[in-house]
C-alpha positions, 0 to 999 in steps of 0.5 A: 492451496491459496491465491497469492492475493489472499489476505494481507500480501505484497505485490512484486513488480512482476504483477504489472511489469513484464520481466519485473522482479518476482516476490521470491527474488526481493531482498528480505531487507525490503520487509524490515525497517522504518514505517510511516502511516498516513491517516486517510480515513476521512477520504470518500469512497472511490476517491484518490489520495493526492500529493497534498495528503503526503505533504501534510503528513510530512509537515506534521511528522517529519519527512518521509525518508528514502527506504521508508515503508509508507502505509495508508490507513483508509479505514477500510479494515472496519468493513472486513468483518462488519456484521451489516456492512461487510460487503463494503470491504470489496467495493468503493475503496479509495486509493492513491493517485498517479501524482501521489505515487510519483511523489513516493517514487521521488521520496525513494520509499521501499514499499507502499501499502494500505488496508484496502483490497488494492492500492488503486481506487475501486474500479480503476482500469488504469491502475496508476498506483500499481504501474507507477510504484511497481514500475519503480521496483517499489513493493505494494502491500494490500489488506493490512489490518490494525493500521489505526493502532500504530503510531505515525512513525514506527518500525515494520517487520514482516515477510512475504509468502515466498511463492516462486515466480509470484 
């Protein structure tokens, strides 16, 4: 057995939204399609990405389109199995602000993901990104690896663990 939050995974709306969609009821087409990756590896620990980071990405690479998957490369994967700093993976990661999450809802993206343990910054008790995104039926992905190796615009093919009611 394993937890539905083990390794790379997607959070369904039900994770934060009472009566929301569970992962086994999400249409599979949500897991395939265009993906943009926003480099946020210069962010300080325990900080939040603001809308300007998204707008800057769009100026450089073109608009985020309705139905896009949006990945945030915070550079946190570098701590996953680091020989001396591995413990940092589970502390102080950056995340998305409520305002950045609201901008992504306005862009009508299909999912938002990152290379940290949560899309919300470490220690958040309000979970603004989770509540905003999942409340809009936008999936949240966490613990993604190798985001530094993909181009700013590419395609995503993935599948969730089909955990009934998960």
